[in-house]
TORSETI-116617 format. One line per 5 residues: number of its first residue (from 1); for each residue z, y, x of C-alpha. Coordinates in steps of 0.25 Angstrom, whole numbers, plus 2048, in hexadecimal, padded with zeros to 3 digits. Each point is the difference from the previous one (the first is absolute). Layout:
NUM	Z/Y/X | ...
//
This chain:
1	9BD/E03/6CD | 7F7/7F6/808 | 7F9/7F2/7FE | 7FE/7F6/80B | 7F3/7FB/7FD
6	7F6/7F7/809 | 7F3/804/7F8 | 7FF/80C/7F9 | 7F2/808/7FC | 7FC/80C/808
11	802/80D/7FB | 7F6/80A/805 | 803/806/80E | 803/810/7FF | 7F7/807/80A
16	805/7FF/80E | 809/7F4/7FD | 7FB/7F1/804 | 800/7F7/7F3 | 801/7F4/809
21	80D/7F7/800 | 805/7F4/807 | 80B/7F7/7FD | 808/803/7F1 | 7FE/80B/7FA
26	80C/809/7FB | 7F9/807/7F3 | 809/80A/7FB | 7FE/802/7F1 | 7FC/808/7F9
31	7F8/806/80C | 7FC/7FB/80D | 80C/802/80B | 7F8/809/807 | 7FE/80C/7F4
36	80F/7FC/7FB | 806/804/80F | 803/80E/7FB | 806/7FE/7F5 | 809/7F5/805
41	802/805/80D | 809/80C/7FB | 805/7F9/7F6 | 806/7F7/80A | 804/80C/808
46	809/805/7F4 | 806/7F3/7FF | 801/7FF/80F | 808/80D/7FF | 808/7FE/7F2
51	804/7F1/801 | 803/7FC/80E | 80A/7F3/7FD | 7F5/7FD/7F4 | 7F4/800/80C
56	80A/7F8/809 | 802/7F5/7F6 | 7F3/7FF/7FC | 7F9/7FE/80E | 80C/7F7/803
61	7FD/7F8/7F5 | 7F2/800/802 | 803/7FB/80E | 807/7F5/7FD | 7FA/7FA/7F5
66	7F3/801/809 | 808/7F8/80A | 804/7F7/7F5 | 7F1/7FD/7FB | 7FD/7FE/810
71	80A/7F5/800 | 7FC/7F9/7F5 | 7F1/800/805 | 806/7FA/80D | 808/7F5/7FD
76	7F3/7FB/7FA | 7F7/804/80A | 7FF/805/80F | 7F5/808/7FD | 800/80E/805
81	80A/80A/7FA | 7FA/806/7F2 | 801/80D/7FD | 80B/803/7F5 | 7FC/803/7F2
86	801/80D/7FC | 800/801/7F1 | 80D/807/800 | 7FD/80A/80C | 7FC/80E/7FD
91	7F2/802/805 | 804/80A/80B | 80B/7F9/804 | 7F7/7F4/804 | 7FF/805/80F
96	80F/7FD/801 | 801/7F4/7F7 | 7F3/7FA/806 | 806/7FB/80D | 7FF/7F2/804
101	80F/7FD/7FD | 805/7F5/80D | 7F5/806/80A | 809/805/80A | 80B/7F8/806
106	809/80A/7FF | 803/7FE/7F1 | 806/7F4/7F9 | 7F9/7FD/7F4 | 80A/802/7F3
111	806/7F3/7FA | 7F7/7FD/7F4 | 80C/7FE/7F6 | 805/80E/804 | 7F0/806/7FB
116	802/7FE/7F2 | 80E/80A/800 | 7F8/80A/808 | 7F3/7FE/7F9 | 807/804/7F3
121	807/80C/807 | 7F0/803/803 | 7FB/7FE/7F1 | 80E/809/7FA | 7FC/80A/80A
126	7F2/801/7FC | 806/803/7F3 | 808/80A/803 | 7F4/807/807 | 7F7/7FD/7F4
131	7F6/7F9/809 | 7FC/7F9/7F5 | 7F4/7F4/801 | 7F9/806/7F4 | 7F3/808/800
136	805/80D/7FD | 7F8/80B/809 | 806/80D/804 | 7F7/80B/7FA | 7F9/809/807
141	808/80E/7FD | 80D/7F9/805 | 7F8/7FB/80E | 7FB/80E/803 | 80F/805/7FB
146	805/7F6/80B | 7F7/805/80B | 802/80F/7FD | 810/7FE/7FE | 801/7FA/80F
151	7F5/80A/805 | 809/80B/7FA | 80D/7FA/806 | 7F9/7FF/80F | 7FB/80D/7FF
156	80E/806/7FD | 809/7F6/804 | 80D/80B/800 | 7FC/804/7F1 | 80E/7FD/7F8
161	7F9/800/7F1 | 7F9/7F5/7FD | 7F1/803/7FD | 7F8/7F9/7F4 | 7F2/7FF/804
166	7F7/807/7F4 | 7F3/7F7/800 | 7F6/803/7F5 | 7F2/7FE/7FD | 7F6/809/809
171	7FA/80D/7F9 | 7F3/7FD/808 | 7FD/7F2/802 | 7F6/803/80C | 80B/806/808
176	80A/7F5/7FC | 803/7F6/7F2 | 810/805/804 | 807/809/804 | 80E/803/806
181	806/80E/7FC | 80E/800/807 | 7FB/80A/80A | 801/80D/7F9 | 80E/7FC/7FA
186	804/7FC/80E | 7FE/80F/804 | 80C/805/7FA | 809/7F2/803 | 7FD/802/80E
191	804/80E/802 | 80C/7FF/7F8 | 804/7F3/808 | 7FF/80A/80C | 7F9/7F5/80A
196	7FC/805/80B | 7F0/7FE/804 | 7FD/7FD/7F4 | 7F3/803/7FB | 7FF/80D/7F5
201	7F3/800/7F9 | 7FD/7F6/7F6 | 7F4/7FB/807 | 807/7FF/80E | 80B/7F7/7F8
206	7F5/7F7/7FA | 7F8/7FE/80E | 80E/7FC/805 | 801/7F6/7F5 | 7F1/7F9/801
211	804/7FF/80F | 80D/7F8/7FE | 7F8/7F8/7F4 | 801/7F1/804 | 7F3/7F7/802
216	7FC/7FA/7F4 | 7F4/7F6/7F9 | 802/80B/7F3 | 7FC/80D/807 | 7F3/803/806
221	804/80D/804 | 809/80D/7FC | 7FC/80E/802 | 808/80C/7FE | 7FA/80D/7F5
226	804/80F/805 | 80B/800/7F4 | 806/7F5/806 | 7FD/7F2/7F7 | 7FD/7F3/805
231	7F2/7FC/7FC | 801/7F0/802 | 7F4/7F7/801 | 803/7F1/7FC | 7F8/7F5/808
236	7F5/7F9/7F8 | 802/7F4/805 | 80E/7FF/7FB | 7FC/804/7F3 | 7F6/7F3/801
241	80A/7F9/805 | 80B/802/7F5 | 7F5/800/7F4 | 7FB/7F2/806 | 80E/7FB/7FF
246	802/805/7F2 | 7F3/7F7/7FC | 805/7F5/809 | 80E/7FE/7FC | 801/808/7F1
251	806/810/7FD | 80D/801/806 | 80D/808/7FC | 805/80C/80B | 80A/7FB/807
256	80D/802/7F9 | 80F/7FA/800 | 801/7F9/7F5 | 809/802/7F4 | 806/7FC/7F2
261	7FB/80A/7F6 | 804/802/7F2 | 7F5/809/7F8 | 804/803/7F2 | 7F6/806/7F7
266	7FA/7FC/7F2 | 80D/801/7F9 | 7FC/802/7F1 | 80A/7FF/7F5 | 803/7F4/7F7
271	7FB/801/7F2 | 7F6/80C/804 | 7F1/7FD/802 | 7FC/806/80F | 7F8/80C/801
276	7F7/808/808 | 80C/805/806 | 804/7F2/805 | 7F3/7FE/807 | 802/809/80E
281	80E/7F9/802 | 7FA/7F3/7FE | 7F2/802/808 | 807/808/80C | 80C/7F5/802
286	7F4/7F5/7FF | 7F9/808/80B | 80C/800/808 | 803/7F4/7FF | 7F5/7FA/804
291	800/808/80C | 80D/7FC/804 | 7FD/7F3/7FE | 7F3/801/809 | 808/804/80B
296	807/7F4/7FF | 80E/805/7FA | 808/7F9/7F7 | 7FE/807/7F3 | 808/7FF/7F4
301	7FA/805/7F2 | 80B/806/7F7 | 7FC/803/7F1 | 80D/807/7FC | 7FD/801/7F1
306	808/807/7F6 | 806/7F4/7F9 | 80E/807/7FC | 805/80B/7F9 | 805/805/7F2
311	7F1/7FF/7FA | 803/7F1/800 | 80B/803/7F5 | 7F4/804/7F7 | 7F6/7F6/803
316	80A/7F3/7FE | 805/807/7F2 | 7F3/800/7FC | 7FD/7F2/806 | 80B/7F9/7F8
321	7FA/807/7F4 | 7F2/7FD/801 | 801/7F1/805 | 80E/7FB/7FD | 7FB/7F1/806
326	7FE/807/80E | 80B/7F6/806 | 7F8/7F5/7FE | 7F1/806/7FF | 7FA/809/80A
331	7FE/80D/7F6 | 7F1/800/7FF | 800/80F/805 | 7F2/803/803 | 800/80F/800
336	80D/805/808 | 7FD/80E/801 | 7FD/800/7F0 | 80E/7F8/7FE | 806/80B/80A
341	7FC/80A/7F8 | 804/7FA/7F2 | 80F/800/806 | 7FF/80D/807 | 7FE/806/7F0
346	80B/7F7/7FA | 80A/805/80A | 7FB/80F/7FF | 800/7FF/7F0 | 80C/7F6/7FD
351	80F/803/803 | 803/7F3/7FD | 7F5/7FA/809 | 804/809/80B | 810/7FB/7FF
356	7FC/7F2/801 | 7F6/803/80D | 80B/806/806 | 809/7F3/7FD | 7F3/7F6/805
361	801/809/80D | 80F/7FD/803 | 7FF/7F1/7FD | 7F5/800/809 | 806/806/80B
366	80D/7F7/7FD | 7F7/7F4/801 | 7FE/7FD/7F3 | 7F8/7F2/800 | 7F7/803/7F2
371	7FD/80F/805 | 7FC/7FA/80E | 7F7/7F5/7FB | 7F9/80D/7F6 | 801/807/80E
376	7F8/7F5/807 | 7F6/7FF/7F6 | 7FD/80E/7FF | 7FD/800/810 | 7F9/7F4/7FF
381	7F5/807/7F7 | 7FF/80B/80A | 7FF/7F7/80D | 7F4/7F9/7F9 | 7F9/80D/7FD
386	804/806/80E | 7FA/7F3/807 | 7F2/803/7FA | 7FF/80C/805 | 804/7FD/80D
391	7F7/7F3/800 | 7F4/80C/7FE | 804/807/80A | 803/7F4/80A | 80D/806/802
396	80C/7F7/805 | 80E/803/7FC | 80F/7F8/7FF | 806/806/7F5 | 810/805/803
401	803/80A/7F4 | 80D/808/7FF | 807/7F7/7F9 | 800/7F5/80C | 80B/80A/808
406	809/803/7F4 | 80B/7F5/805 | 800/808/80E | 804/80E/7FB | 80E/7FF/7FB
411	804/7FC/80D | 7F6/80A/80A | 806/80B/7F5 | 80F/7FC/805 | 7FD/7FD/80E
416	7FC/80D/802 | 80B/808/7F8 | 80A/7F8/808 | 7F9/804/80D | 800/80E/7FD
421	7F1/800/7FF | 800/805/7F1 | 808/80A/7F9 | 802/803/7F2 | 7FB/80D/7FB
426	802/806/7F1 | 801/7F1/7FE | 7F6/7FA/805 | 800/7F8/80E | 7F5/805/80A
431	7FD/800/80F | 7FE/80E/805 | 7F6/800/80E | 802/80A/809 | 805/804/80E
436	80C/808/805 | 7FC/80B/80A | 807/80B/808 | 803/80B/7F7 | 7FA/809/80C
441	7F3/7F7/800 | 7FE/803/7F1 | 7F1/805/7FC | 7FA/805/7F5 | 7FA/7F3/7FC
446	80E/7FB/800 | 803/80A/7F7 | 7F5/7FF/7F6 | 805/7F0/7FF | 80F/805/7FF
451	7FC/80A/7F3 | 7F8/7F7/7FA | 808/7F3/800 | 80D/808/7FF | 7FF/80E/7F7
456	7F1/7FD/7F8 | 804/7F3/7F9 | 804/80A/7F6 | 7FD/80F/7FE | 801/80A/80A
461	807/809/7F7 | 80C/7F6/801 | 803/802/80D | 805/80F/801 | 805/7FF/80F
466	7F1/7FD/804 | 7F9/80B/7F6 | 80B/80A/806 | 7FB/7FB/80E | 7F1/802/7FC
471	804/80F/7F9 | 804/805/80D | 7F4/7FB/807 | 7F8/807/7F6 | 7FA/7F4/7FA
476	805/802/7F2 | 7FB/80A/7F7 | 7FD/803/7EF | 7F3/7FD/7FA | 7FB/80B/7F6
481	809/7F9/7F5 | 80D/803/808 | 801/7F1/803 | 805/7FB/810 | 7F5/7FB/808
486	7FE/7F9/80C | 7F4/808/807 | 7F9/7F7/80A | 7F4/809/803 | 7FC/80B/80A
491	802/80F/800 | 7F2/803/7FA | 800/7F3/7F6 | 80C/7FC/7F8 | 802/7F2/7FB
496	80D/7FF/7F7 | 808/7F2/7FB | 80B/801/7F6 | 80C/7FC/806 | 803/7F7/7F5
501	7F3/7F9/800 | 800/7FF/810 | 804/7F1/800 | 7F9/7F2/804 | 801/7FE/7F1
506	7F8/80C/7FB | 7F7/802/80A | 7F4/7F9/805 | 7FD/7FD/80F | 7F8/80C/806
511	809/809/7FA | 80D/7F9/805 | 7FD/801/80D | 7FB/80E/801 | 810/802/7FA
516	807/7F9/809 | 7F8/803/80D | 801/80F/7FD | 80F/7FF/7FE | 802/7F5/80D
521	7F7/80B/807 | 80B/80B/7FE | 80D/7F8/800 | 7FB/7FA/80D | 7F9/80B/809
526	7F8/7F9/80B | 7FB/809/80C | 7F9/7FC/80D | 807/801/80E | 7FD/7FC/80E
531	808/7F3/7FD | 7F9/7FD/7F4 | 802/805/7F1 | 80D/802/7FB | 806/802/7F2
536	80B/806/7FB | 808/7FC/7F3 | 804/80B/7F5 | 80F/801/802 | 801/7FE/7F1
541	7F8/7F4/801 | 809/7F9/809 | 80C/802/7F5 | 7FA/7FB/7F6 | 7FB/7F4/807
546	80E/7FC/804 | 804/802/7F2 | 7F8/7F2/7FC | 807/7F3/802 | 7FA/7F9/80C
551	7F5/80B/804 | 809/804/80C | 808/7F8/808 | 809/804/80B | 801/7F8/80C
556	805/802/80F | 7F1/804/804 | 7FF/80B/7F5 | 7FB/800/7F2 | 7F5/7F6/7FA
561	7F7/803/7F5 | 7FB/7F4/7F8 | 7F0/804/7FD | 7FC/7F6/7F4 | 7F2/7FB/805
566	7FC/801/7F0 | 800/80A/7F4 | 808/7F5/7F7 | 808/7F3/804 | 7FC/7F1/7FF
571	806/7FA/7F5 | 804/7F3/7FD | 808/7FE/7F5 | 801/809/7F4 | 80B/806/7F9
576	801/7F6/7F5 | 801/7F6/80B | 7F0/7FC/7FF | 7F8/7FD/80E | 7F3/808/800
581	7F2/800/806 | 806/804/80E | 80A/7F5/7FF | 7F5/7F5/7FE | 7F7/807/80C
586	80D/7FE/80A | 803/7F2/7FC | 7F3/7FC/801 | 7FD/808/80E | 80D/7F8/805
591	7FB/7F2/7FB | 7F3/803/807 | 805/803/80D | 80B/7F7/801 | 7FB/7F4/7F8
596	7F3/800/800 | 800/806/80F | 7F5/809/7FE | 7FF/809/80C | 7F6/80A/7F9
601	801/804/7F2 | 7F3/807/7F9 | 801/805/7F2 | 7F4/805/7FA | 804/809/7F3
606	7FA/80E/7FC | 804/80D/809 | 80A/804/7F4 | 809/7F5/805 | 800/805/80F
611	80D/806/7FE | 806/7F6/7FB | 7FE/7F6/80B | 803/809/80A | 80D/801/7FA
616	801/7F2/800 | 7FB/7FD/80D | 80B/80B/804 | 80C/7F9/7F8 | 7FD/7F2/807
621	800/806/80D | 80D/806/7FD | 803/7F3/7F9 | 7FF/7F9/80D | 7F5/7F7/7F9
626	7F3/807/808 | 801/801/810 | 7F7/808/805 | 7FC/7F8/80B | 7FF/7F4/7F9
631	7F9/804/7F3 | 7F7/80A/7FA | 7FD/803/7F2 | 7F4/808/7FB | 7FC/806/7F2
636	7F1/800/7FF | 7FE/80B/7F4 | 7F3/802/7F9 | 7FB/80B/7F7 | 7FD/7FF/7F2
641	7F1/7FB/7FA | 7FC/80B/7F7 | 7F2/802/7F7 | 7F6/80A/801 | 808/80A/7FA
646	80B/7FF/80C | 80A/7FB/7F7 | 806/7F3/801 | 7F7/7F4/7FA | 801/7FE/7F1
651	7F8/7FA/7F6 | 7FA/80A/7F5 | 80B/7FD/7F7 | 80A/805/80B | 805/7F1/802
656	801/7FC/810 | 7F4/7F8/803 | 803/7F2/802 | 7FC/7F9/80C | 7FA/7F3/7FB
661	7F6/80B/7F8 | 7FD/806/80D | 7FC/7F4/806 | 7F8/7FB/7F6 | 7F7/80C/800
666	7FD/7FF/80F | 7F9/7F3/802 | 7FA/803/7F3 | 7F8/80E/804 | 7FD/7F7/80C
671	7FA/7F6/7F9 | 7F7/80A/7F7 | 7FC/807/80D | 7FB/7F3/807 | 7F9/7FA/7F6
676	7F9/80D/7FE | 7FD/802/80F | 7FB/7F2/7FF | 7F7/803/7F6 | 7FA/80B/807
681	7FD/7F8/80B | 7F9/7F5/7F9 | 7F9/80C/7F8 | 7FA/804/80D | 7FD/7F1/806
686	7F7/7FE/7F3 | 7F9/80F/802 | 7FC/7F9/80E | 7FC/7F3/7FB | 80B/7FA/807
691	80D/7F6/7FB | 80E/804/801 | 80A/7F6/7FE | 80D/807/802 | 80E/7FE/7FE
696	804/7F6/7F5 | 809/803/7F4 | 80B/7F8/807 | 7FD/80A/80D | 801/80C/7F8
701	80B/7FD/7F9 | 808/7FD/80C | 7FB/80B/808 | 805/808/7F3 | 80F/7FC/803
706	7FD/801/80F | 7FD/80E/7FF | 806/805/7F4 | 80E/7FD/805 | 7FB/804/810
711	7FD/80E/7FA | 80C/804/7F9 | 809/7FA/80B | 7F7/808/80B | 800/80C/7F8
716	80F/801/7FF | 803/7FB/80F | 7F6/80A/807 | 808/80B/7FB | 80C/806/808
721	80A/7F9/7F8 | 80A/80B/7FD | 7F6/808/7FA | 7FB/7FE/7F2 | 7F1/7FB/7FD
726	7F7/803/7F4 | 7FD/7F3/7FA | 7F0/7FE/7FF | 7F8/7F3/7FB | 7F2/808/804
731	806/804/80E | 807/7F4/804 | 7F5/7F7/7FD | 7F5/809/806 | 7F7/7F9/80A
736	7FF/80B/809 | 80C/807/807 | 80E/7FC/804 | 802/7F3/7F5 | 802/7F2/800
741	7F3/7FE/7FB | 7F8/806/80C | 809/7F9/809 | 7FD/7F3/7FA | 7F1/802/7FF
746	801/803/810 | 806/7F3/802 | 7F6/7F9/7F7 | 7F5/807/809 | 806/7FB/80D
751	800/7F1/7F8 | 7F0/803/7FE | 800/805/80E | 805/7F0/802 | 7F7/7FA/7F6
756	7F5/805/807 | 803/7F8/80D | 802/7F4/7FA | 810/802/802 | 805/800/7F1
761	807/7F4/7FF | 806/801/80E | 80C/7FD/801 | 801/803/80F | 7F6/80B/803
766	803/801/80F | 801/7F2/802 | 7F1/7FE/7F7 | 7FA/80D/80A | 806/7FA/80E
771	7FA/7F2/7FD | 7F2/808/803 | 806/808/80C | 805/7F7/80A | 803/80A/80B
776	808/809/7F7 | 7FF/80B/7F5 | 807/80D/7FE | 802/80A/7F6 | 7F5/80A/7FF
781	806/80E/804 | 7F3/807/808 | 7FC/809/7F6 | 807/80B/7FB | 803/7FC/7F1
786	803/7F3/805 | 80C/805/808 | 805/80A/7F7 | 800/7F4/7F6 | 808/7F6/80A
791	809/80A/804 | 804/803/7F2 | 802/7F1/7FF | 80A/800/80A | 809/80A/7F7
796	802/7F7/7F5 | 80E/7FA/807 | 805/80D/804 | 7FC/804/7F0 | 809/7F4/7FC
801	80B/803/809 | 800/80F/7FB | 802/7FA/7F1 | 80C/7F7/803 | 806/80E/808
806	7FC/80A/7F6 | 7FD/7F8/7F4 | 7F5/808/7FA | 7F5/7F6/7FD | 7F6/80C/7FF
811	800/7FF/80F | 7F7/7F1/7FE | 7F8/807/7F6 | 7FC/80A/808 | 7FD/7F6/80B
816	7F8/7F9/7F8 | 7F7/80B/7F9 | 7FE/805/80F | 7FC/7F3/804 | 7F6/7FD/7F5
821	7FA/80D/804 | 7FF/7FE/80E | 7FA/7F2/7FD | 7F6/806/7F6 | 7FD/80A/80A
826	7FD/7F3/80B | 7F9/7FA/7F5 | 7F6/80A/7FF | 7FD/805/80E | 7FF/7F1/807
831	7F8/7F5/7FF | 806/7F4/7FE | 7F9/7F2/7F9 | 7F3/804/80A | 807/805/80D
836	800/7FA/80C | 80E/800/7FF | 801/7F9/7F3 | 80D/7F7/802 | 808/80B/807
841	7FE/809/7F4 | 803/7F6/7F7 | 80D/7FE/807 | 804/80E/7FE | 7FC/7FF/7F1
846	809/7F3/800 | 80B/809/805 | 800/80B/7F7 | 7FF/7F7/7F3 | 80B/7F8/804
851	809/80D/803 | 7FB/805/7F3 | 802/7F5/7F9 | 80E/7FF/805 | 803/80F/7FD
856	7FC/7FF/7F3 | 809/7F3/7FE | 80C/808/806 | 7FD/80A/7F4 | 7FF/7F4/7F6
861	7F2/802/7FF | 7F5/7F4/800 | 7F3/800/803 | 7F2/7FA/7FB | 7F6/7FA/808
866	7F3/806/7F6 | 800/80A/7F7
//
């Protein structure tokens, strides 16, 4: 989008371009119109291809709105026709929309009372085209991808398959800062497509793509390596303009379609204290929430606390005994964990108390008012303690626990049964997600899932028909004790499992996987043919499958086999009529999608729950609650926090470490380390006869909080989240290496440069520096260290976009660590304060500080001005 202004400070002209302008200035944001041409040009080309009607409405609306404005002016003055406002016109439609309306006699000016109607159409069309009036930017990666997409399509117009441009950072920056790696893969694609006269070698294909590469302000040049990959040189003028725009307009998010995103994270249990296991969910969820918010999405942060369940029976019984006046006075429970342990001890030792606890649960679920009052009091005690943790971690959440969805579950289960989507199996109500496949298309992978679901939920020995098939295939033999076993080994080395123990209940996952894979490959033989892989099913197996109810369905088109997606069903009601964790999550998912209108849901829990969430999403799709074209659900799994011994982190007494204790320790250590450094500096100053002012006690305490909490967060977030990581205070508080302390120290160094330049208190460094440079000022990128740093800054928005797509916070941590490494190299090699182009270098420092601070903020980490 553009703004129509009569006066605007001029940015420095790019080399070889004139900076002079006359009349009104059309200034694009966040970069100048010149530098924005390439990314926006192709964005509009894409819009023209995909949204012809919307573009037509937008142009009509803009034209009529311009005519309306002209009519208004003409009524008040007979002055010459003024140029129409362009505030809703995309910058590269300007050449179409800026024609002086009414300039020719052959066109009548539309009536003003119709203008508003078409102008509304314009606004609607612009919304449909996602041409927002915000300041979001196209990432450099997406811009290059679009350019090469156009080049590939132009080079090979008859290619029938889509080719996604493979754009990556360049391996050799001297040859190219980025590279396109499609040529090698296209060699086979073009050969298989049989396109006549198409280039055959990767180098020829690369040269063809480069020849058809559209002209662009982004790319300075492109060359093809002998292996075929294309080296891309980025235009420094473009990077200068982008960085200048960032300093002028502030950091802008990558351009994305705005969504309503719900993030479910933290989720501790009521009446239990938060422990180190809750740390990862809380800080990963907060990081993702901040990132989506930065991108302009509407984010709903949900704390799905465990506030319902059988444990409340013993807690309520113990509460009534300990505080009989709980209905009129809030129970003074200062140690809820101790209270929980006391009630659990009574529950395990006293049968009468246990029976009463069960009665209290029934009364609570039945809506007994006294029990609801006791339950509310217990929840409130936990809520207060949780909030203390969240405040320290600067985490924002809205509580909506399991109990919230209780009223919706009975009707949901009834509806699913009435629609035939849920079935009764062994007395329980379940949803079995799967697909019906023609018998002739069944593969060994399909047989694996059929075996696990229909046969191995009990021991293999209980299925004599299947055992006989396996005997005929030579997979069953007796061990030394004369017990029949399944042999899943090789001819050289046997691997035997007793038939009675081959089941989901008796085998670990790796062993179960080996067993089912061996059986499936023997029962469904696959051979390679010219037409592709062909699978032949064992006749005895086919007969067995037909005997299982609802497994094989006979139709006019042939037999269809139901292939389950999972090894066990999704249970929504137990045999005793009670609801389950599955029921609650399905009801919550339905509520979030259809009542809260979430378009995307992100669940942040440990990796151990991945299977549950895959089943949940499949059940929601089967039920019609989640539509693939409208909704997206992601499970963000994370590994364990382990101690130095590689085992789950615990206290010396063997108990789980309380999160509050962990958070107390990090700032304490940080403070002690800071005091020690201050003493060393003061002593060295005294030895030199100098005065050292140092930090005040208040600054030391404040810094310790920022650095201590930041160190804990960063040490977690820098990890690949699916991996376990060793919790180590010494490592996370280290001043060197990939730590928050190292990054914060680099920020302090950047601020010290600003202080030396007299800009420490400046709220707008760019404006202050421009006062001394009426001719304009560019960001310094002349020296190699400057160019390396400036180019890396350009990758910030792409990193943010990647985080919202892949949901890995370590992408930002990696970016920031590399940023600090490149800044330190620049700081060491380049003179700044006493350089002739000092102010240009100060702009580069300021841009780096802004991006580092914002990147840390997205990770939930603060900064300090002095250390």
